[in-house]
C-alpha positions in Angstrom: 0.2 -0.1 0.0 1.2 3.6 -0.4 2.6 5.4 2.3 2.0 8.9 3.4 4.1 11.3 2.1 4.7 15.1 3.3 5.3 18.5 0.9 8.6 20.4 1.2 8.9 23.9 2.5 8.7 26.3 -0.5 11.8 28.8 -0.8 11.5 32.2 -1.9 11.7 32.5 -5.7 13.3 36.0 -6.1 16.9 34.6 -5.8 17.7 31.3 -6.4 18.5 29.2 -3.4 21.6 27.1 -3.3 20.9 25.4 0.1 19.7 22.0 -1.7 22.6 20.3 -3.0 21.4 19.6 -6.8 23.9 16.4 -6.8 22.6 15.1 -3.5 19.0 15.8 -4.3 16.6 17.6 -1.9 17.5 18.0 1.7 20.9 16.3 0.8 19.3 13.0 -0.1 21.8 10.9 -2.1 20.6 10.2 -5.6 21.9 6.6 -5.4 19.9 5.8 -2.4 16.9 3.9 -2.7 14.8 6.1 -0.1 12.3 7.5 -2.8 11.1 3.9 -3.2 11.0 3.1 0.5 8.7 6.2 1.1 6.8 6.2 -2.1 6.5 2.7 -3.4 4.1 2.7 -6.4 2.7 6.0 -5.4 2.3 8.6 -2.7 -0.7 9.4 -0.6 -0.8 12.8 -2.2 -1.4 10.7 -5.5 -4.2 8.4 -4.2 -6.0 10.7 -2.0 -6.8 13.2 -4.5 -9.5 13.1 -6.9 -9.3 14.2 -10.4 -9.9 17.9 -11.0 -12.8 18.4 -13.3 -12.6 21.9 -14.7 -15.7 21.5 -16.6 -18.2 20.8 -13.8 -19.7 24.1 -13.1 -21.3 25.1 -10.0 -22.7 22.5 -7.5 -24.5 23.2 -4.0 -22.3 23.3 -0.8 -24.7 20.7 1.1 -23.7 17.7 -1.3 -21.8 15.1 0.8 -18.0 14.4 -0.3 -16.9 11.3 -1.8 -15.5 8.4 -0.1 -14.9 5.3 -2.4 -12.4 2.6 -2.9 -10.9 3.8 0.5 -10.2 7.1 -0.9 -11.2 10.0 1.6 -12.9 12.8 -0.5 -10.8 15.9 1.1 -10.8 18.2 -2.1 -13.0 21.0 -0.9 -14.8 20.8 -4.4 -18.2 19.3 -3.9 -19.2 16.1 -4.8 -20.0 15.2 -8.5 -21.4 12.1 -9.8 -18.7 11.8 -12.5 -16.2 11.2 -9.6 -17.4 7.7 -9.2 -16.9 6.8 -12.9 -13.5 8.3 -13.0 -12.4 6.8 -9.7 -13.4 3.4 -10.5 -12.4 3.6 -14.2 -10.0 1.2 -15.5 -7.9 3.9 -17.3 -7.6 7.7 -16.9 -10.2 9.7 -19.0 -9.2 11.2 -22.2 -10.0 12.4 -25.8 -11.1 9.6 -28.0 -9.3 10.8 -31.4 -8.8 9.2 -34.3 -9.7 5.3 -34.6 -6.2 4.4 -35.5 -4.1 7.8 -35.0 -5.5 8.6 -31.8 -4.5 12.2 -30.9 -1.1 12.3 -32.4 -2.4 14.8 -35.3 -3.6 17.3 -32.6 -0.6 17.0 -30.6 2.0 17.4 -33.6 -0.2 20.4 -34.7 0.0 22.2 -31.4 1.0 20.2 -28.3 0.4 22.9 -26.0 -3.2 23.6 -26.8 -3.7 19.6 -27.2 -2.5 19.2 -23.5 -4.4 22.5 -22.5 -8.0 21.3 -24.1 -7.5 17.9 -22.7 -7.0 19.2 -19.1 -10.0 21.4 -19.4 -12.0 18.6 -20.6 -10.8 15.5 -18.5 -8.9 17.0 -15.5 -5.7 16.3 -13.8 -4.8 12.9 -15.4 -5.6 12.3 -19.2 -5.0 9.4 -21.3 -4.2 10.0 -25.0 -4.6 7.1 -27.4 -2.8 6.3 -30.7 0.5 5.5 -31.7 2.0 7.6 -29.2 0.5 6.2 -25.9 1.0 8.9 -23.3 -0.6 10.1 -20.0 -0.7 13.8 -19.1 -0.1 14.5 -15.4 -1.2 18.0 -14.4 -1.6 18.3 -10.6 1.3 19.7 -8.7 1.2 16.5 -6.5 1.4 14.2 -9.5 4.3 16.4 -11.0 6.1 16.0 -7.8 5.6 12.3 -7.7 7.2 11.9 -11.2 9.9 14.5 -10.9 11.2 14.0 -7.6 9.5 11.6 -5.0 9.6 8.7 -7.3 12.0 9.9 -9.9 13.8 6.5 -10.5 10.7 4.9 -11.7 10.4 7.9 -14.5 13.3 7.9 -16.5 13.2 9.9 -20.1 12.1 7.6 -22.8 14.7 5.9 -24.8 13.5 8.1 -27.7 13.9 11.4 -26.2 17.3 10.5 -24.7 18.5 9.3 -28.1 17.3 12.5 -30.0 19.0 14.6 -27.5 22.1 12.6 -27.6 22.4 13.3 -31.2 23.1 17.1 -30.4 24.7 16.9 -26.9 26.4 13.3 -26.8 26.7 11.9 -23.5 26.5 15.1 -21.6 24.5 16.2 -18.7 21.5 17.0 -20.9 21.0 13.6 -22.4 22.6 11.4 -20.0 20.6 8.9 -17.4 21.8 6.9 -14.6 25.3 6.7 -13.4 26.6 8.5 -16.6 24.2 11.4 -15.7 25.4 11.5 -11.9 29.0 11.5 -13.1 28.3 14.6 -15.4 26.3 16.3 -12.8 29.1 15.8 -10.2 31.8 17.0 -12.6 29.8 20.0 -13.6 28.3 21.4 -10.5 31.0 23.3 -9.2 31.2 25.4 -12.3 27.5 26.5 -11.5 27.9 27.4 -7.8 26.3 30.7 -6.8 29.6 32.3 -6.0 30.9 31.6 -9.3 28.2 32.8 -11.0 28.3 36.1 -9.3 31.6 36.6 -10.7 29.8 37.1 -14.2 27.5 39.8 -13.3 29.7 42.3 -14.8 29.7 40.1 -17.9 26.2 40.3 -18.4 26.2 44.0 -17.7 28.9 44.4 -20.3 26.9 42.4 -23.2 23.8 44.2 -22.2 25.4 47.8 -22.3 26.7 46.8 -25.7 23.3 45.7 -27.2 21.7 49.0 -25.7 24.3 51.1 -27.5 23.6 49.5 -30.6 19.9 50.2 -30.2 20.9 53.9 -29.4 22.6 53.9 -32.9 20.0 52.0 -34.7 16.9 54.0 -33.7 18.2 57.0 -35.2 16.9 55.5 -38.8 14.8 52.7 -37.5 13.0 52.3 -34.3 11.6 48.9 -34.7 13.7 46.0 -33.6 13.0 42.2 -33.7 13.3 41.4 -29.9 13.3 37.7 -30.3 16.4 38.0 -32.3 18.1 40.6 -29.9 17.5 38.5 -26.9 18.9 35.6 -28.6 22.1 37.5 -29.5 22.4 38.6 -26.0 22.0 35.2 -24.3 24.5 33.8 -26.7 26.9 36.6 -25.9 26.5 36.2 -22.3 26.9 32.3 -22.4 30.1 32.7 -24.8 31.7 35.0 -22.5 30.8 32.9 -19.4 32.0 29.7 -20.9 35.1 30.9 -22.8 35.8 34.7 -21.9 35.5 35.2 -25.6 33.6 37.8 -27.6 31.4 35.7 -30.0 30.2 38.5 -32.0 31.7 37.0 -35.2 30.4 33.6 -34.5 26.9 34.5 -33.6 25.9 34.6 -37.3 27.1 31.1 -37.8 26.1 29.1 -34.8 22.7 30.9 -33.9 21.1 29.5 -37.1 22.9 26.1 -36.6 21.7 25.8 -33.0 18.0 26.6 -34.1 18.0 23.9 -37.0 19.4 21.5 -34.9 16.6 22.1 -32.3 13.9 22.2 -34.8 14.7 18.9 -36.3 15.0 17.2 -33.0 11.5 18.5 -32.0 10.3 16.8 -35.4 12.0 13.6 -34.3 10.5 13.7 -31.0 7.0 14.1 -32.1 7.1 11.8 -35.2 6.2 7.9 -35.1 9.0 7.4 -37.8 12.1 9.1 -36.9 13.1 11.4 -39.9 16.8 10.9 -38.9 16.6 7.3 -40.3 15.6 8.5 -43.6 18.2 10.2 -45.8 16.8 13.8 -47.4 17.0 17.5 -47.1 16.0 17.5 -43.4 18.7 15.4 -42.3 21.4 17.1 -44.4 20.5 20.4 -42.7 20.8 19.0 -39.1 24.1 17.2 -39.8 25.3 20.5 -41.4 24.0 22.3 -38.3 26.1 19.8 -35.8 29.2 20.2 -38.0 28.9 24.1 -37.8 28.5 23.7 -33.9 31.4 21.5 -33.6 33.7 23.8 -35.8 32.9 26.6 -33.2 33.3 24.6 -30.2 36.2 22.3 -30.6 38.8 24.8 -31.3 37.8 27.0 -28.4 38.0 24.1 -26.1 41.6 23.3 -27.4 42.6 26.7 -27.0 41.3 26.9 -23.3 43.0 23.7 -22.5 46.1 25.2 -23.9 45.8 28.4 -22.3 45.8 27.3 -18.6 43.5 29.9 -17.5 40.9 29.3 -14.9 38.4 32.3 -15.2 35.7 30.8 -17.3 33.2 27.7 -17.1 35.1 25.7 -19.7 38.4 26.1 -17.8 36.5 24.7 -14.6 35.3 21.7 -16.7 38.9 21.0 -18.1 40.3 21.1 -14.4 37.4 19.2 -12.9 37.8 15.4 -11.7 35.3 12.9 -10.4 35.7 12.9 -6.5 35.2 9.2 -6.6 37.3 7.9 -9.5 39.7 10.7 -10.3 38.5 11.0 -13.8 38.2 13.9 -15.6 36.6 15.2 -18.8 38.0 14.6 -22.4 37.7 17.3 -24.9 34.9 15.5 -26.7 32.9 15.0 -23.2 33.5 18.9 -22.7 32.2 19.7 -26.2 29.1 17.5 -25.2 28.5 19.4 -21.9 29.2 22.9 -23.6 26.8 21.9 -26.5 24.1 21.1 -23.9 24.8 24.5 -22.2 23.9 26.0 -25.6 20.8 24.0 -26.3 19.4 24.3 -22.6 21.1 27.8 -21.7 20.8 30.5 -24.3 17.7 29.0 -25.8 15.7 29.3 -22.4 16.9 32.4 -21.3 16.4 34.3 -24.7 12.7 32.7 -24.6 12.1 33.8 -21.1 13.4 37.4 -21.7 11.6 37.6 -24.9 8.2 37.0 -23.5 9.0 39.1 -20.6 9.0 42.4 -23.0 5.9 40.8 -24.8 3.9 40.8 -21.5 5.5 44.3 -20.1 4.1 45.9 -23.4 0.7 44.6 -23.0 0.8 45.4 -19.0 1.8 49.1 -18.9 1.1 49.3 -15.1 3.6 46.3 -14.4 6.3 48.1 -16.7 5.6 51.1 -14.3 6.3 49.1 -11.5 9.7 47.8 -12.9 10.6 51.3 -13.9 10.0 52.7 -10.4 11.8 50.0 -8.7 14.7 50.4 -10.8 14.9 54.1 -10.4 14.7 53.8 -6.6 17.1 51.0 -6.2 19.8 52.0 -8.6 19.3 55.9 -9.0 20.7 56.0 -12.6 23.8 53.9 -12.1 24.0 50.3 -13.9 23.2 47.2 -11.8 25.4 44.8 -10.0 24.9 41.4 -8.6 24.9 43.0 -5.0 21.5 44.7 -6.2 19.7 41.5 -6.9 18.0 41.1 -3.5 16.5 44.6 -3.7 15.2 44.1 -7.5 12.3 42.0 -6.0 9.4 43.2 -8.3 11.5 42.9 -11.3 12.2 39.2 -10.5 8.6 38.5 -9.8 7.7 40.1 -13.4 10.3 37.4 -14.7 8.6 34.7 -12.6 5.4 35.3 -13.9 6.5 35.7 -17.3 8.1 32.1 -16.8 4.6 30.8 -15.3 2.7 32.0 -18.6 5.3 31.0 -21.1 7.6 28.4 -19.6 10.8 28.3 -21.9 10.9 24.4 -21.3 7.0 23.6 -21.5 7.3 19.8 -21.6 9.0 17.0 -19.7 8.6 13.5 -21.0 9.3 10.3 -18.9 8.5 6.6 -19.4 7.2 4.3 -16.4 10.0 1.9 -15.8 7.6 -0.4 -13.6 3.7 -0.2 -13.2 2.9 2.6 -11.1 -0.5 4.4 -9.5 -1.1 8.1 -9.6 -4.3 9.7 -8.5 -5.7 6.2 -8.2 -5.1 5.0 -11.6 -2.5 2.6 -12.9 0.3 4.0 -15.2 1.4 0.6 -16.8 5.2 -0.1 -17.3 6.4 1.5 -20.6 3.9 4.2 -20.8 5.1 7.8 -21.6 4.3 10.4 -18.9 4.1 14.0 -20.0 4.4 17.0 -17.5 3.5 20.2 -19.1 4.4 23.4 -16.9 2.4 25.4 -19.5 -0.8 23.6 -18.2 0.0 23.2 -14.4 0.9 26.8 -14.3 -2.7 27.7 -15.3 -4.3 25.1 -12.9 -7.2 27.1 -11.6 -7.1 25.4 -8.2 -3.6 27.4 -7.6 -3.9 30.3 -9.9 -6.5 32.9 -10.0 -7.1 34.4 -13.1 -4.7 32.0 -14.7 -4.2 33.7 -18.1 -3.6 37.2 -16.2 -0.1 38.6 -15.8 0.2 39.7 -12.0 3.6 39.5 -10.9 2.4 39.9 -7.2 1.4 36.1 -7.3 5.2 35.6 -6.4 5.5 37.4 -3.3 7.0 35.2 -0.6 3.7 34.7 1.2 1.9 33.8 -1.9 4.6 31.3 -2.9 4.5 29.7 0.5 0.8 29.0 0.3 1.0 27.1 -2.9 2.4 23.5 -3.7 5.9 23.6 -4.6 5.3 22.0 -8.0 2.5 24.4 -8.8 5.3 26.4 -10.4 8.5 24.8 -11.8 9.9 26.5 -14.9 13.3 25.2 -14.3 12.0 21.4 -13.8 12.2 19.8 -10.4 13.8 17.1 -8.4 17.6 15.8 -8.8 17.0 16.7 -12.6 16.2 20.3 -12.1 17.9 22.6 -14.5 21.8 23.1 -13.3 21.7 26.5 -14.8 18.6 28.2 -13.0 20.9 30.1 -10.8 22.8 31.1 -14.0 19.4 32.4 -15.5 18.3 34.1 -12.5 21.4 36.3 -12.3 21.4 37.2 -15.7 17.9 38.2 -16.3 16.9 40.6 -13.6 20.4 42.6 -14.6 19.1 42.6 -18.2 15.7 43.9 -17.6 16.8 46.5 -15.1 19.4 47.8 -17.6 16.9 48.0 -20.6 14.1 49.7 -18.2 17.2 52.4 -17.5 17.4 53.3 -20.8 14.6 52.2 -23.4 10.8 51.2 -23.5 9.6 48.5 -25.8 6.1 48.7 -27.3 4.6 45.7 -29.5 4.1 46.8 -33.1 0.4 47.7 -33.5 -1.5 44.8 -34.9 1.2 42.3 -34.7 -0.1 38.7 -33.8 2.2 36.7 -31.6 1.7 33.0 -31.8 3.6 30.9 -29.4 5.8 28.1 -31.1 6.0 24.9 -28.9 9.2 23.1 -30.3 12.4 22.1 -27.8 11.4 25.6 -26.1 8.4 27.9 -26.1 9.0 30.9 -27.9 7.2 33.2 -30.4 6.7 31.6 -33.9 7.7 34.9 -35.9 9.8 37.9 -35.3 8.7 40.0 -32.1 8.6 43.3 -33.8 8.8 46.1 -31.0 8.9 49.8 -31.3 12.1 51.2 -29.3 11.5 54.5 -27.2 14.3 56.4 -25.2 13.8 56.9 -21.7 13.2 60.5 -22.0 10.1 59.7 -23.8 8.9 57.2 -21.3 6.5 59.3 -19.1 4.5 60.7 -21.8 3.9 57.4 -23.4 3.0 55.7 -20.0 0.5 58.3 -19.7 -0.9 57.9 -23.1 
């Protein structure tokens, strides 16, 4: 029988906490231990005690009794609904019927975010999709925590997903599983200690200053910019300087489209029943060419760093790193795998989060004023430093709210290693499980006005009142993104510096469509009009 579990305390989100050791897992537990199985078995009590959330129920009278069925106490404050009995005693979770042969695969391929969102609204916290891709969508924060943290050993990534990622990043941290992942995590973790990352604050402000100076020169003739492209260039510049202490101005034009093509093709591979990489054609040739471009940039830089003997950047730390248990160190090929993983998971996600932040601030001028007021109060006209981050609380809340609505990594896929039970339903061995932050971040049980942009949701008091996995833009559990602190040092500095000098307004009539690929970003160029800071007050009042 499942055993009782307790939820962990929620830490304040406005600055990333480094108290939990990401290598050892939460609260210092070793990733090698079996305590997650001993305390959770097939499922935690949080999974079996919660009846599925049914968003489409409508109103019900408050004098209806709560449900007790199959030993499951109806502790959910939502009143009893007859459909509860059907769902609690069903052999399988509810879900869309889909096509007789293809199931829901076409809907998922067309727009997986909206397919998952619609399925949640119709069927609740657990949804079973039928067809060639046999997947279950888990939405409730308790179920997310069960998969990503409490019973994570039973939910490795599917072989197909791991294989697709490894084609780009080899055996590095992003694609590795099991002991290989643990070794990579131990070797790379020191490079991402918070005290190390704080040294890059000046690097981030330098790159941002250069971008803003280029805007100043450009708006003399054209005040419209593609913010998506600008944020991509900026995140690449910041990452390159942190990794190599190099200016990548000349390399961005080569590596940016190469990374984009590699990610685009990888997403297609993950969502296609037949792997397009196994078939010769133009798509595979473009993908192989993109990998060659990435390697032609990374390998020479790694070799140069190894020769130079410098110790002031992330790559040098990887070169010097050794496994505390075996004494082994990284080869150049392994460093290439780790660095390419940082590019895939680093610059793509940071640039997407910043892009959506500017889009949302343009639509919410009150929030924009809040950022500007805080920046003026805290900085008084000087450039920000990492020491200012604890005072830039509203700016950080804005970033968290942007990542709630548009999480850069919007879906996580896992595969059930042995039969499990979640929410009273059996999830059989071999079935894929999908965790979608985009959907969970809109769960009306935890988010009032879920489509609204309200940064005040992330005050410490409100964060503490929510389940930890109601919001997880960087993933969760032992595989939580190693670069979360890197992002949350970089992004507030960028937003503060832009707010000091410019305002960004969405071009009139522009339709912005999210594109769910490896990351969630606008499908088309995000065209925005740039205004100097001296024009700000007049435009805000307009």
